[in-house]
Each structure stands twice: as C-alpha cells, then as structure tokens.
C-alpha beads as a LAMMPS data file, in Angstrom:
LAMMPS data file: protein, C-alpha beads

112 atoms
111 bonds

1 atom types
1 bond types

-500.0 500.0 xlo xhi
-500.0 500.0 ylo yhi
-500.0 500.0 zlo zhi

Masses

1 110.0

Atoms # bond

1 1 1 220.060 -374.840 -175.382
2 1 1 223.061 -375.187 -177.451
3 1 1 226.679 -375.735 -176.028
4 1 1 229.190 -373.063 -176.685
5 1 1 232.538 -373.504 -177.906
6 1 1 235.731 -372.325 -176.367
7 1 1 235.950 -369.364 -178.710
8 1 1 232.517 -368.558 -177.420
9 1 1 233.732 -369.025 -174.237
10 1 1 236.973 -366.880 -174.335
11 1 1 235.263 -363.921 -175.813
12 1 1 232.557 -363.813 -173.241
13 1 1 235.528 -364.079 -170.405
14 1 1 237.600 -361.112 -172.483
15 1 1 234.605 -358.868 -172.752
16 1 1 234.481 -359.160 -168.722
17 1 1 230.979 -360.030 -168.545
18 1 1 231.284 -362.474 -165.708
19 1 1 231.806 -362.325 -161.891
20 1 1 234.445 -364.131 -160.267
21 1 1 233.771 -365.346 -156.704
22 1 1 236.750 -366.328 -154.747
23 1 1 235.729 -368.705 -151.850
24 1 1 236.508 -368.445 -148.269
25 1 1 238.791 -366.032 -146.907
26 1 1 240.003 -365.236 -150.493
27 1 1 240.373 -362.161 -152.405
28 1 1 241.145 -361.006 -156.101
29 1 1 243.445 -358.292 -156.316
30 1 1 244.046 -356.392 -159.628
31 1 1 247.614 -355.432 -159.538
32 1 1 248.774 -351.883 -160.126
33 1 1 251.391 -351.503 -163.319
34 1 1 254.545 -351.246 -163.023
35 1 1 256.676 -348.092 -163.580
36 1 1 257.782 -347.977 -167.183
37 1 1 260.266 -345.080 -166.483
38 1 1 262.477 -344.456 -163.814
39 1 1 262.971 -341.602 -162.131
40 1 1 266.328 -340.725 -163.779
41 1 1 264.302 -341.292 -167.386
42 1 1 265.212 -344.721 -168.482
43 1 1 262.631 -346.421 -170.012
44 1 1 262.354 -350.435 -168.553
45 1 1 261.543 -353.293 -170.471
46 1 1 258.764 -356.012 -169.276
47 1 1 261.648 -358.247 -168.258
48 1 1 263.386 -355.689 -165.807
49 1 1 260.180 -354.321 -164.226
50 1 1 259.723 -355.305 -160.444
51 1 1 255.910 -356.266 -159.721
52 1 1 254.312 -353.864 -157.525
53 1 1 253.190 -355.288 -154.365
54 1 1 249.938 -352.862 -154.516
55 1 1 246.587 -353.733 -156.110
56 1 1 243.001 -352.958 -155.715
57 1 1 240.575 -355.233 -154.484
58 1 1 238.138 -356.646 -157.036
59 1 1 236.367 -359.229 -154.975
60 1 1 235.490 -360.856 -151.825
61 1 1 234.874 -364.518 -150.779
62 1 1 232.265 -365.353 -147.890
63 1 1 234.782 -365.363 -145.134
64 1 1 236.669 -367.270 -143.334
65 1 1 234.563 -369.974 -141.410
66 1 1 234.985 -369.810 -137.727
67 1 1 234.294 -373.016 -135.169
68 1 1 230.732 -372.050 -134.393
69 1 1 229.626 -372.274 -138.259
70 1 1 229.523 -368.543 -138.720
71 1 1 231.970 -366.513 -141.060
72 1 1 234.341 -363.783 -140.088
73 1 1 234.197 -360.680 -141.623
74 1 1 236.704 -359.133 -143.864
75 1 1 239.005 -356.076 -142.711
76 1 1 238.963 -354.808 -146.172
77 1 1 236.223 -353.914 -148.699
78 1 1 235.983 -353.998 -152.607
79 1 1 237.506 -350.820 -153.954
80 1 1 239.979 -350.449 -151.554
81 1 1 244.049 -350.062 -152.604
82 1 1 246.104 -352.294 -150.689
83 1 1 249.781 -353.170 -149.908
84 1 1 250.514 -357.123 -150.306
85 1 1 253.620 -359.503 -150.134
86 1 1 255.457 -359.946 -153.053
87 1 1 254.923 -363.364 -153.331
88 1 1 251.452 -363.767 -152.281
89 1 1 248.517 -365.252 -154.270
90 1 1 248.137 -366.930 -157.350
91 1 1 248.482 -364.994 -160.752
92 1 1 246.265 -365.431 -163.455
93 1 1 244.990 -363.207 -166.452
94 1 1 241.565 -362.579 -167.741
95 1 1 241.611 -361.137 -171.007
96 1 1 244.161 -358.109 -170.285
97 1 1 243.526 -357.905 -167.010
98 1 1 246.530 -359.329 -164.387
99 1 1 244.643 -360.725 -161.393
100 1 1 245.925 -362.238 -157.968
101 1 1 243.793 -364.581 -155.935
102 1 1 245.164 -364.414 -152.356
103 1 1 243.956 -364.933 -148.608
104 1 1 243.023 -361.806 -146.734
105 1 1 246.331 -362.520 -144.320
106 1 1 248.175 -362.052 -147.386
107 1 1 247.321 -358.535 -147.413
108 1 1 249.661 -356.310 -145.106
109 1 1 248.092 -352.996 -145.110
110 1 1 245.207 -350.342 -146.937
111 1 1 246.434 -347.466 -148.572
112 1 1 244.372 -344.504 -147.921

Bonds

1 1 1 2
2 1 2 3
3 1 3 4
4 1 4 5
5 1 5 6
6 1 6 7
7 1 7 8
8 1 8 9
9 1 9 10
10 1 10 11
11 1 11 12
12 1 12 13
13 1 13 14
14 1 14 15
15 1 15 16
16 1 16 17
17 1 17 18
18 1 18 19
19 1 19 20
20 1 20 21
21 1 21 22
22 1 22 23
23 1 23 24
24 1 24 25
25 1 25 26
26 1 26 27
27 1 27 28
28 1 28 29
29 1 29 30
30 1 30 31
31 1 31 32
32 1 32 33
33 1 33 34
34 1 34 35
35 1 35 36
36 1 36 37
37 1 37 38
38 1 38 39
39 1 39 40
40 1 40 41
41 1 41 42
42 1 42 43
43 1 43 44
44 1 44 45
45 1 45 46
46 1 46 47
47 1 47 48
48 1 48 49
49 1 49 50
50 1 50 51
51 1 51 52
52 1 52 53
53 1 53 54
54 1 54 55
55 1 55 56
56 1 56 57
57 1 57 58
58 1 58 59
59 1 59 60
60 1 60 61
61 1 61 62
62 1 62 63
63 1 63 64
64 1 64 65
65 1 65 66
66 1 66 67
67 1 67 68
68 1 68 69
69 1 69 70
70 1 70 71
71 1 71 72
72 1 72 73
73 1 73 74
74 1 74 75
75 1 75 76
76 1 76 77
77 1 77 78
78 1 78 79
79 1 79 80
80 1 80 81
81 1 81 82
82 1 82 83
83 1 83 84
84 1 84 85
85 1 85 86
86 1 86 87
87 1 87 88
88 1 88 89
89 1 89 90
90 1 90 91
91 1 91 92
92 1 92 93
93 1 93 94
94 1 94 95
95 1 95 96
96 1 96 97
97 1 97 98
98 1 98 99
99 1 99 100
100 1 100 101
101 1 101 102
102 1 102 103
103 1 103 104
104 1 104 105
105 1 105 106
106 1 106 107
107 1 107 108
108 1 108 109
109 1 109 110
110 1 110 111
111 1 111 112
C-alpha cells in the first residue's frame, strides 16, 4: 500500500471524507456564522465581529466514564442547536469549517 503525502491528506480532509470522533464527554460543535451587517445597516469587517456562542452539534464522544465503569449518556444529540460559553472549547478548522471541541458541561442550553 502506497504511503499518502501531506498534500493528499489535506485534500481528503478538505473534501470532508472523514469522521471526527471525540473522546469521553467531549462534543464537536460547528459555530454559527457571525452577523455581517448590524441592524442599522453597518457592514462589519471580520475583525469587528463577535464570535457567536451558538452552534450545531456535529459529533459526540462515548460519554463520561463513571466510577462503576459504565458511560454516562449525553443530554444533547447530534444536529441540535446549542448555546455555549464564549470561551468554551478549543477552536480548529477543517477545510472551510470552523469547529469547536468542548466538554458537554460547557454547553449551557439547547435552542429549540
């Protein structure tokens, strides 16, 4: 089997042909896009935009490990829109997608 080069790996990631599986009680959240125009009609540059503390759950881990060796169930599901702390999680990019890896406890509410 031929070894893949870094360029081939980047193409695979950018094309979204992989599954990102967080560990333990961590979740992957895709942050919603920031508003580009204020209610008064002023166009905001990227540097002036506040990062929204809302997003959609993309992937879940296995759950928190309990003392008896079993796993706790998540209170959230993949696809739900959630509200989280502004400074929660580790931000990273996969292709053009801006994702956050955070613990379930950093999620404050589910948006219905």
